[in-house]
C-alpha positions, 0 to 999 in steps of 0.5 A, spaced: 462 518 468 461 518 476 458 510 476 465 508 474 467 510 481 463 504 484 465 500 478 473 500 481 471 496 487 465 492 484 469 490 477 474 486 481 469 483 486 465 480 480 470 478 477 473 474 483 466 471 485 466 469 478 473 466 477 472 462 484 466 458 480 470 457 474 476 454 478 477 448 474 476 452 467 484 454 466 483 457 459 476 461 461 480 463 468 486 466 464 482 470 459 477 473 464 482 474 469 488 478 463 482 481 462 479 485 468 486 486 470 487 490 463 482 494 465 483 496 472 488 501 471 484 503 465 478 506 470 481 511 473 484 514 468 476 516 465 473 516 471 470 523 472 472 526 479 467 527 484 463 524 490 459 518 488 453 515 494 452 508 494 447 506 490 446 513 488 442 516 495 443 524 496 445 527 502 439 527 507 439 535 507 435 533 499 431 528 502 426 532 506 421 526 508 428 524 511 430 531 514 423 532 518 425 525 523 433 528 525 434 530 531 434 537 532 441 539 532 442 536 525 440 542 522 442 548 518 449 548 515 450 542 518 445 538 515 447 540 508 454 535 509 450 530 513 451 524 509 446 518 510 450 513 504 456 509 503 460 515 501 466 514 496 471 521 494 474 520 487 479 526 486 486 526 483 490 524 488 485 517 489 486 516 480 494 516 480 494 511 487 488 507 483 491 507 477 498 504 480 495 500 485 492 497 478 498 497 474 501 492 480 496 488 480 495 487 473 503 485 472 502 481 478 495 477 475 499 477 468 505 474 472 501 469 475 498 466 470 505 464 467 508 462 473 502 458 476 503 451 473 495 450 473 491 457 473 486 457 480 480 461 480 481 460 488 487 464 487 485 469 482 479 470 486 484 472 492 488 477 489 482 481 486 478 481 492 484 484 496 485 489 489 477 491 490 478 492 499 484 497 498 482 500 493 475 501 497 479 503 503 483 508 498 476 511 496 472 510 502 469 518 506 465 512 510 470 510 517 465 503 518 466 502 510 473 503 511 473 498 516 469 492 513 474 493 507 479 492 512 478 485 514 477 483 507 484 485 506 487 482 510 482 475 510 485 475 503 492 477 504 492 471 509 489 466 503 494 468 498 500 466 504 495 459 504 496 458 497 503 459 496 505 452 499 511 454 501 514 451 507 511 455 514 506 460 509 500 456 513 503 458 520 505 465 517 498 467 515 495 464 522 499 468 526 497 474 521 490 473 522 490 472 530 494 478 530 488 482 525 484 479 531 487 483 536 487 489 531 481 490 527 476 490 533 481 496 536 479 499 530 472 497 530 472 500 537 476 507 535 470 508 529 464 506 535 467 511 540 467 516 533 460 514 532 458 515 539 460 523 539 458 525 533 452 521 530 455 520 524 461 515 521 461 520 515 469 522 515 467 529 512 461 529 517 466 528 523 471 533 521 464 539 519 463 538 526 468 539 529 469 546 525 463 548 527 465 547 535 460 541 535 466 537 537 471 538 542 477 534 538 481 535 544 476 530 548 479 524 550 474 520 546 477 523 541 483 522 544 482 514 545 479 513 538 485 516 535 490 511 539 485 506 537 485 507 530 492 509 529 493 502 532 489 498 526 493 503 522 500 500 524 497 493 523 494 494 516 501 497 513 505 492 517 509 498 521 512 496 528 510 492 532 508 488 526 513 489 522 516 482 523 509 479 520 509 483 515 516 482 512 514 474 513 508 475 509 512 477 503 518 472 504 512 466 504 508 469 499 510 467 490 513 473 488 509 477 484 503 476 490 509 479 495 510 484 489 502 486 490 502 485 498 507 490 498 502 494 494 496 493 499 501 495 505 503 502 501 496 504 499 493 502 507 498 506 510 497 512 506 489 512 506 489 510 512 494 516 515 490 521 510 484 520 514 488 520 521 490 526 519 483 529 517 481 527 523 486 528 528 490 534 525 488 538 531 491 533 536 499 534 536 501 528 539 498 525 533 503 527 528 508 526 533 506 518 533 506 517 526 513 520 525 516 516 532 513 510 528 515 511 521 522 513 524 522 505 528 520 502 521 526 505 518 530 503 523 528 496 525 526 494 518 534 496 515 537 493 522 534 487 521 535 486 513 542 486 514 542 480 520 538 476 514 541 470 510 534 469 506 533 475 501 526 474 501 526 476 508 531 481 506 528 485 501 521 484 506 524 487 511 528 493 507 520 494 504 517 495 511 523 500 512 521 504 506 514 505 508 517 509 514 519 515 509 512 516 507 509 516 515 515 521 516 512 526 510 505 525 512 507 526 520 511 533 518 504 535 516 507 541 511 504 541 504 511 539 501 512 534 506 505 531 504 506 531 497 514 528 498 510 522 502 505 521 497 509 521 492 514 516 496 507 511 496 507 511 489 514 509 488 515 505 493 509 500 490 512 501 484 520 500 485 519 494 491 514 490 486 520 490 481 524 488 486 520 482 488 519 479 481 526 480 480 528 476 485 523 472 484 528 469 478 533 467 483 528 461 485 526 460 478 534 459 476 536 455 482 530 453 486 533 456 494 533 463 497 538 462 502 544 467 500 550 463 502 548 458 497 548 462 491 553 466 487 556 466 480 549 467 477 551 473 473 553 469 467 547 465 466 542 471 465 546 478 465 539 481 462 536 479 469 542 481 473 542 488 470 534 489 471 536 488 479 540 492 480 537 497 477 531 495 482 535 496 487 539 502 485 532 505 484 529 503 491 535 506 494 534 513 491 540 514 486 538 519 481 535 519 476 530 515 479 523 516 481 525 515 489 531 519 488 526 525 487 521 524 493 527 522 498 529 529 496 524 532 496 522 529 503 529 531 506 528 538 504 521 538 507 524 536 513 530 542 514 524 547 512 520 544 517 525 545 522 528 538 523 534 537 519 535 531 524 530 527 521 534 529 514 540 526 517 537 520 519 533 519 513 540 520 508 544 515 513 538 510 512 538 510 504 545 510 504 545 504 508 539 501 505 543 501 498 549 497 501 545 492 504 542 491 497 548 491 493 552 487 499 546 481 497 546 483 490 554 481 490 552 474 493 547 472 489 551 475 482 558 477 483 561 472 488 564 466 485 559 460 484 559 455 490 560 448 490 553 444 489 549 449 486 544 447 481 542 453 477 536 450 471 537 451 464 529 452 464 527 459 462 524 465 466 518 466 463 517 472 460 511 475 463 516 476 469 521 480 464 516 484 461 513 485 468 521 488 471 521 492 465 514 496 465 516 497 472 523 500 471 519 504 466 515 508 469 520 509 475 524 512 470 519 517 467 517 519 474 524 520 475 525 525 471 518 528 470 516 528 478 511 532 476 506 528 473 505 524 480 507 531 484 501 535 480 496 530 483 497 532 490 494 538 491 486 536 493 489 532 499 495 537 502 490 543 501 485 539 504 489 536 510 491 543 511 485 547 511 483 544 516 
């Protein structure tokens, strides 16, 4: 069943390409897109753990015909670790990340088929391509392969924004691509420096050479590469200084697309963050950089959210702020903190997706996202209002839901690591997040309905309500039984702490 590891990437790519050719056949597009979307979260559940060499090529050590042409320094035990092919690693942590990404992708695609009046094969192609790219980033043990899919993910997300046809979407997509034109080459330069220093782009090979003393991890080349790769990581995940452009992407996307793009940001942050720790764990300044940028994301995200009058931008900035909790868990570098950070990533992808879908129902009812123009919506759709407040409770870390569990673990891990100040910061910012959400909720649902507000009587698509309920149920289950997720992260935490 190891062949299913490659299928996690290949299937959505093939589906996307086929959908792109079927752009005028609406019924076929719906059937094909929904069928593959259902399969996406199933594959990681049935795939076997292991290492997959793309194309089936084994390590060079097992191929003497090739091995005899290797340089003399690649010998002995190091030769046994040298991998010439694109390598994917699939273990318990990757399983839950790709499972959650698949669930969010399925719900986003399922919702899009009902929200978009005329299904577009091109639009579905972009969503599937971005999903495949982020899946590859999560699986990759080859840093150049990771860079290639990093670029594909960025371009696909820009295309999704362009398709939304919302005022300002073209400008926002071009800004995102322009910044990517700076960040991506810097990431590639970091990859090139590592290749020059180690002679391989395989991450496990790089780590092996450092452990054997063949490469000094504290030399200037490694420090420069670390800075360049961290810069690309900040861009891909939406941490400062890219928090404004990332929140802008959310505001210019259709609600289901915003939920999916946020999941892309979360799992890109996790995958690249783990790779940065694997490669540069020996350099303390790297972990401190992760913590500092994460704190900045939390503070700036919430500060900017407070000032917003558009609820889409408000949720976008809150989503950016929540990413900081993940970074703090990774940066602290303890068993508990890394587990808590990875758990927070899973929870963040689920909770924020629910919020974006929920606020999309407001657009159905009113056609506006300006908070000052809204009010009194509780009487029109009390059930949806109830789902929305539950989603807000989850994101703010109210018990007994999943985000409460991961934030509590993060607070405890900060105290255990000797940084009670970080614990206090996380508690205070969680309170401010809750207050910010409740202020927006009051303005939209509870305050008197303003004059001139036209509330449409049309029914909110059942697919949106279904998706919200599914996400809330998963959040509740993980809140009651957090070990369903936390028990899956041992492979990553053990691997990082054994470096």
